[in-house]
C-alpha positions as CSV (number, residue, x, y, z in Angstrom):
1,M,-52.2,2.1,106.6
2,D,-51.5,-1.6,106.2
3,K,-49.6,-2.7,103.1
4,V,-52.1,-3.9,100.4
5,A,-51.0,-6.8,98.1
6,Y,-52.1,-5.5,94.8
7,F,-53.2,-8.1,92.2
8,D,-55.6,-6.0,90.1
9,N,-53.2,-4.8,87.5
10,A,-55.5,-5.7,84.6
11,A,-57.8,-3.0,85.8
12,T,-55.0,-0.4,86.3
13,T,-51.4,-0.9,87.0
14,F,-50.3,0.2,90.5
15,P,-48.1,1.6,91.7
16,K,-46.8,3.7,88.8
17,P,-43.0,4.4,88.2
18,E,-41.8,7.2,90.5
19,D,-40.9,9.2,87.3
20,V,-44.6,9.3,86.5
21,Y,-45.6,10.8,89.8
22,A,-42.7,13.3,89.8
23,F,-43.0,14.5,86.2
24,T,-46.8,14.8,86.3
25,D,-46.7,16.9,89.5
26,R,-43.9,19.1,88.2
27,F,-45.5,19.6,84.7
28,H,-48.9,20.5,86.2
29,R,-47.4,23.0,88.5
30,E,-45.1,24.6,85.9
31,C,-47.2,24.2,82.7
32,G,-50.8,23.4,83.6
33,V,-52.2,25.2,80.5
34,N,-54.1,24.2,77.4
35,M,-52.2,23.3,74.3
36,G,-53.1,24.8,70.9
37,R,-55.2,27.5,72.5
38,G,-52.6,30.3,72.7
39,Q,-49.3,31.6,71.2
40,Y,-47.6,32.1,74.6
41,K,-44.6,30.1,75.7
42,L,-46.4,27.9,78.2
43,A,-49.0,26.8,75.6
44,G,-46.1,26.0,73.3
45,K,-44.4,24.0,76.0
46,A,-47.5,21.9,76.5
47,A,-47.9,21.3,72.8
48,T,-44.2,20.2,72.5
49,M,-44.8,17.7,75.4
50,V,-47.9,16.3,73.7
51,G,-46.1,16.0,70.4
52,E,-43.2,14.2,72.0
53,T,-45.6,11.8,73.7
54,R,-47.1,10.9,70.3
55,E,-43.6,10.3,68.9
56,L,-42.8,8.0,71.9
57,L,-45.9,5.9,71.2
58,L,-45.0,5.6,67.6
59,S,-41.5,4.6,68.5
60,L,-42.7,2.0,71.0
61,N,-44.9,0.4,68.4
62,H,-42.6,0.6,65.4
63,C,-45.0,2.6,63.4
64,W,-43.6,6.0,62.3
65,N,-45.9,5.8,59.3
66,K,-49.0,6.2,61.4
67,R,-50.7,8.8,63.7
68,V,-51.7,8.9,67.4
69,V,-55.1,10.1,68.4
70,F,-55.6,10.9,72.1
71,T,-58.9,10.3,73.9
72,H,-59.8,10.3,77.5
73,T,-60.7,6.6,77.7
74,A,-60.2,3.5,75.5
75,T,-64.0,3.2,75.5
76,E,-64.2,6.6,73.8
77,A,-61.6,5.4,71.3
78,L,-63.5,2.3,70.5
79,N,-66.7,4.2,70.0
80,I,-65.0,6.6,67.6
81,I,-63.6,3.8,65.6
82,L,-66.6,1.4,65.4
83,R,-69.1,4.2,64.8
84,G,-66.8,6.0,62.4
85,I,-66.0,3.2,60.0
86,P,-68.2,3.5,56.9
87,L,-70.5,0.5,57.0
88,D,-73.5,-0.3,54.8
89,N,-76.5,-2.3,55.7
90,G,-75.8,-6.0,55.7
91,G,-72.2,-5.5,56.9
92,N,-70.5,-8.3,58.8
93,V,-68.5,-7.6,62.0
94,Y,-66.4,-10.4,63.6
95,V,-65.3,-10.2,67.3
96,S,-63.3,-12.5,69.5
97,P,-65.0,-14.4,72.4
98,F,-63.1,-12.2,74.8
99,E,-64.3,-8.7,73.9
100,H,-64.9,-6.0,76.6
101,N,-68.3,-4.3,76.9
102,A,-66.7,-1.3,75.3
103,V,-66.9,-3.3,72.0
104,L,-70.0,-5.4,72.7
105,R,-72.3,-2.7,73.9
106,T,-71.2,-0.3,71.1
107,L,-72.0,-3.0,68.5
108,H,-75.2,-3.9,70.2
109,D,-76.3,-0.2,70.0
110,M,-75.3,0.0,66.4
111,V,-77.3,-3.1,65.5
112,G,-80.4,-1.2,66.7
113,S,-79.8,1.5,64.1
114,I,-78.1,-0.3,61.1
115,D,-78.6,-3.7,59.7
116,I,-75.2,-5.3,60.6
117,H,-74.4,-8.9,61.6
118,V,-72.0,-9.6,64.5
119,S,-70.3,-13.0,64.6
120,M,-67.9,-14.7,67.0
121,L,-64.5,-15.8,65.7
122,A,-64.0,-19.6,66.0
123,F,-62.1,-20.7,69.1
124,D,-60.9,-24.1,70.1
125,K,-61.9,-24.3,73.7
126,G,-60.3,-27.7,74.2
127,N,-56.9,-26.5,73.3
128,G,-57.3,-22.9,74.3
129,V,-56.4,-21.4,70.9
130,Y,-58.1,-19.6,68.1
131,D,-59.2,-22.0,65.4
132,L,-57.5,-20.4,62.4
133,E,-58.7,-23.1,59.9
134,R,-62.3,-22.5,60.9
135,I,-61.9,-18.7,60.9
136,K,-60.6,-19.0,57.3
137,Y,-63.9,-20.8,56.4
138,Q,-66.0,-18.3,58.4
139,F,-64.5,-15.5,56.3
140,A,-65.0,-17.3,53.1
141,D,-68.7,-18.1,53.9
142,C,-69.5,-14.7,55.2
143,R,-67.1,-11.9,54.0
144,P,-65.8,-9.7,56.9
145,N,-66.2,-6.0,56.8
146,I,-64.7,-5.3,60.3
147,V,-62.7,-7.6,62.5
148,V,-62.2,-6.6,66.2
149,I,-59.9,-8.6,68.5
150,S,-58.7,-8.1,72.1
151,H,-55.0,-8.7,71.9
152,A,-55.1,-10.3,75.3
153,S,-58.2,-11.4,77.4
154,N,-58.7,-9.4,80.5
155,V,-60.3,-12.5,82.0
156,C,-57.8,-15.3,81.4
157,G,-54.9,-13.5,79.7
158,I,-54.8,-15.5,76.5
159,L,-53.1,-13.8,73.6
160,A,-54.7,-13.7,70.1
161,P,-52.6,-14.4,67.0
162,I,-53.2,-11.0,65.5
163,P,-51.0,-11.2,62.4
164,E,-52.5,-14.5,61.2
165,I,-56.2,-13.5,61.7
166,F,-55.7,-9.9,60.4
167,Q,-53.9,-11.2,57.3
168,M,-56.9,-13.5,56.5
169,A,-59.2,-10.5,57.1
170,K,-57.2,-8.3,54.7
171,N,-57.7,-10.9,52.0
172,F,-61.3,-9.7,52.1
173,E,-60.3,-6.0,52.5
174,A,-61.8,-5.9,56.0
175,V,-61.1,-3.1,58.5
176,T,-59.0,-4.5,61.4
177,V,-59.1,-3.2,65.0
178,V,-57.0,-4.6,67.9
179,D,-57.8,-3.7,71.5
180,M,-54.3,-3.4,73.1
181,C,-55.4,-2.1,76.5
182,Q,-53.9,-5.2,78.2
183,T,-50.8,-5.4,76.0
184,M,-49.4,-2.1,74.8
185,G,-46.2,-1.5,76.6
186,L,-46.0,-5.2,77.6
187,V,-46.1,-7.2,74.4
188,D,-43.8,-5.9,71.7
189,T,-46.0,-5.4,68.6
190,D,-45.3,-4.1,65.1
191,L,-48.1,-1.6,64.5
192,G,-46.3,-0.5,61.3
193,N,-47.7,-3.6,59.7
194,P,-50.4,-2.4,57.2
195,I,-52.7,-5.3,58.1
196,I,-53.5,-3.4,61.4
197,D,-55.8,-0.5,60.8
198,Y,-56.5,0.6,64.3
199,A,-54.8,-0.2,67.6
200,V,-56.5,1.0,70.9
201,F,-54.6,1.7,74.1
202,A,-55.4,2.8,77.7
203,G,-52.6,4.7,79.4
204,H,-53.5,3.5,82.9
205,K,-52.9,-0.2,82.2
206,T,-49.7,-1.7,80.8
207,L,-48.4,1.7,79.7
208,Y,-48.1,2.5,83.5
209,A,-49.5,6.0,83.0
210,P,-52.3,7.8,85.0
211,F,-56.1,7.7,84.3
212,G,-57.4,10.1,81.8
213,V,-55.4,9.4,78.7
214,A,-56.1,6.7,76.1
215,G,-56.5,6.7,72.3
216,F,-55.7,4.8,69.1
217,I,-53.0,4.5,66.5
218,C,-54.2,4.6,62.8
219,A,-53.0,5.3,59.3
220,V,-52.5,8.9,58.1
221,D,-55.3,8.5,55.5
222,S,-57.9,7.0,57.8
223,E,-61.4,7.6,56.6
224,L,-63.2,7.4,59.9
225,R,-66.1,9.8,60.4
226,P,-65.6,11.9,63.5
227,L,-67.9,11.1,66.5
228,L,-67.3,14.3,68.5
229,F,-67.4,17.8,67.2
230,G,-66.0,21.0,68.6
231,G,-63.0,23.2,68.9
232,T,-59.6,21.9,68.0
233,G,-57.5,25.1,68.1
234,I,-57.1,25.2,64.4
235,D,-59.2,26.3,61.4
236,S,-61.8,27.8,63.8
237,A,-63.7,29.6,61.1
238,N,-64.7,26.4,59.4
239,H,-67.9,24.7,60.7
240,A,-66.6,21.3,59.6
241,M,-64.0,19.3,61.6
242,P,-60.5,19.5,60.2
243,E,-59.5,16.8,57.7
244,T,-56.1,16.3,59.3
245,I,-55.4,13.5,61.9
246,P,-55.3,13.7,64.9
247,E,-57.2,17.0,64.9
248,R,-60.3,15.4,63.3
249,F,-60.8,13.3,66.4
250,E,-59.6,15.5,69.2
251,A,-62.5,17.9,69.8
252,G,-62.2,19.8,73.0
253,S,-59.2,20.1,75.4
254,L,-56.8,17.2,75.9
255,N,-55.9,16.1,79.4
256,T,-52.4,17.4,79.3
257,M,-51.7,16.4,82.9
258,A,-52.5,12.7,82.1
259,I,-50.5,13.0,78.9
260,A,-47.6,14.3,80.9
261,G,-47.8,11.1,83.0
262,L,-47.9,9.0,79.8
263,N,-44.8,10.9,78.5
264,A,-42.9,10.0,81.7
265,S,-44.1,6.3,81.7
266,L,-43.1,5.9,78.0
267,K,-39.6,7.2,78.8
268,W,-39.5,4.8,81.8
269,L,-40.5,1.9,79.5
270,Q,-37.9,3.0,77.0
271,G,-35.3,2.9,79.7
272,V,-36.2,-0.4,81.3
273,G,-37.1,-2.1,77.9
274,I,-40.4,-3.6,76.9
275,D,-38.9,-7.1,76.8
276,A,-37.6,-6.7,80.3
277,V,-41.0,-5.6,81.6
278,F,-42.6,-8.6,80.0
279,E,-40.0,-10.9,81.4
280,V,-40.6,-9.6,85.0
281,E,-44.4,-9.9,84.6
282,Q,-44.0,-13.5,83.3
283,Q,-41.9,-14.4,86.3
284,H,-44.6,-13.0,88.6
285,H,-47.2,-14.8,86.5
286,L,-45.6,-18.2,87.0
287,R,-45.1,-17.5,90.7
288,L,-48.8,-16.7,91.0
289,L,-49.8,-19.8,89.2
290,G,-47.5,-21.9,91.3
291,L,-49.0,-20.5,94.5
292,L,-52.6,-20.9,93.4
293,E,-52.1,-24.5,92.3
294,Q,-51.1,-25.5,95.8
295,Y,-54.7,-25.2,97.0
296,R,-57.3,-27.9,96.3
297,N,-60.2,-25.5,96.9
298,I,-59.0,-23.2,94.0
299,K,-59.7,-24.1,90.4
300,I,-58.0,-22.1,87.7
301,V,-60.1,-21.6,84.6
302,P,-59.0,-24.2,82.0
303,L,-58.3,-21.9,79.1
304,M,-55.3,-20.4,80.8
305,R,-52.1,-21.3,78.9
306,R,-48.7,-20.5,80.4
307,D,-47.0,-20.3,76.9
308,N,-49.5,-17.9,75.3
309,S,-50.9,-15.5,77.9
310,I,-50.1,-12.4,80.0
311,G,-50.2,-12.3,83.8
312,V,-54.0,-12.5,84.2
313,V,-55.4,-15.6,86.0
314,S,-59.1,-16.3,86.8
315,C,-60.2,-18.7,89.5
316,V,-63.2,-20.1,91.2
317,F,-63.2,-21.1,94.9
318,D,-65.1,-24.2,96.1
319,G,-68.1,-23.2,98.2
320,Y,-67.8,-19.5,97.7
321,S,-69.0,-16.9,95.3
322,S,-66.4,-14.7,93.6
323,D,-67.7,-11.6,95.4
324,S,-67.5,-13.4,98.8
325,I,-63.8,-14.3,98.1
326,G,-63.2,-10.7,97.0
327,W,-64.5,-9.4,100.4
328,I,-62.4,-11.9,102.3
329,L,-59.3,-11.1,100.4
330,S,-59.9,-7.4,100.9
331,E,-60.1,-8.0,104.7
332,K,-56.8,-9.7,104.4
333,D,-55.2,-6.8,102.5
334,V,-55.3,-8.4,99.1
335,A,-56.7,-6.5,96.1
336,V,-58.3,-8.5,93.3
337,R,-61.2,-8.1,90.8
338,T,-64.3,-10.3,91.0
339,G,-67.4,-10.9,88.8
340,L,-67.6,-10.7,85.0
341,H,-64.9,-8.1,84.4
342,C,-67.0,-6.3,81.8
343,A,-66.4,-9.3,79.4
344,P,-69.5,-11.5,79.6
345,G,-68.7,-13.4,76.4
346,A,-65.5,-14.7,77.9
347,H,-67.3,-16.1,80.9
348,R,-69.9,-17.8,78.7
349,L,-67.0,-19.5,76.9
350,L,-65.3,-20.4,80.1
351,G,-68.5,-21.7,81.7
352,T,-68.3,-19.1,84.6
353,F,-71.3,-17.0,83.6
354,P,-73.1,-15.4,85.3
355,S,-71.3,-15.8,88.6
356,G,-67.9,-14.8,87.2
357,T,-64.5,-15.4,88.7
358,V,-61.9,-14.1,91.1
359,R,-59.2,-12.5,88.9
360,F,-55.6,-12.1,89.9
361,S,-53.4,-10.0,87.7
362,V,-49.8,-9.2,88.3
363,G,-47.6,-6.3,87.2
364,Y,-44.0,-5.2,87.1
365,F,-44.0,-3.8,90.6
366,N,-45.3,-6.8,92.5
367,T,-43.0,-7.8,95.4
368,D,-42.1,-10.8,97.6
369,E,-44.2,-9.1,100.3
370,D,-47.3,-9.1,98.0
371,F,-47.0,-12.8,97.5
372,E,-46.5,-13.5,101.2
373,I,-49.6,-11.5,102.1
374,L,-51.5,-13.4,99.4
375,R,-50.3,-16.8,100.7
376,N,-51.4,-16.0,104.2
377,A,-54.9,-14.9,102.9
378,L,-55.3,-18.1,100.8
379,D,-54.2,-20.2,103.8
380,H,-56.9,-18.5,105.9
381,I,-59.6,-19.2,103.3
382,N,-58.4,-22.8,102.9
383,R,-58.4,-23.4,106.7
384,N,-62.0,-22.1,107.0
385,S,-63.4,-23.8,103.9
């Protein structure tokens, strides 16, 4: 099989560290049992590994005062949070222009059953920054109950000023939710800060773990209502879900194989260092930008800022749809994402709706060979345009 130059790391990082493959395989072969469902040694070993993984996540995010809840996907985590926050009719929810459909579709469905108002946080498109002054007036004019922000856009990579916006939100006692699917394990963030109520993660992205493990980090005294009901391995005689966290939100069997992969990736991140991973990605990011800017037929979306973004770059190609470019690049052994990237609001802001963009996203494991394959593919498109 030909080498594929992989530039779709915003969808899932690939490849994973070798430690992840090795430990996941070994753990599944030696301890592929359910945790919390038996008193035998193998079940205890699985429970110990899961507990250690929670501790590694808390350590990574500087938040020993909080709890980790595991889910199978970040979409599930966001549904648990948004549907579980007590919200009266007339409540006000603010979102960023860059939210994923995991947020937008959940809120859209909620609007159909409860009288809530969803508003967009002010954004200065000309300068590519959140308009903090206008946001302050938005909150004063229409008091926020919930504020949801993607830490980094999966379309153009721009980072949100979480501390500044959430501090303003907390002045009105709003519940704050940050979607860190594109940043946890990449951007060092202090989740011990009490202005952050919920932080959502996806193991298969910047945490370099396998599919099948995601979740959220929250306070010990979270008052979320559970979304899923079922067995937890404790207090089985009680028809109500346990009051303790994480058990209240972890009905059913956890994916211990995926959590084993996350355990290994977190230890890998701990060894390499989150700042070192970010530095390597930024180097790849600048290299990608430098390459794309050499071609007149490629236009990078204008909101991309080098000083305030992760390694995600969206482009349009003169004379071609994004899907057409995706097929051509695939034929030239380059993997990218095309279309709307499940974030239609971002494309409306960027002026690329409904056709979408060609999205390139780098990761820690991109190589010189990847960039050479990409250059050859872009040369081919340029010659034939």
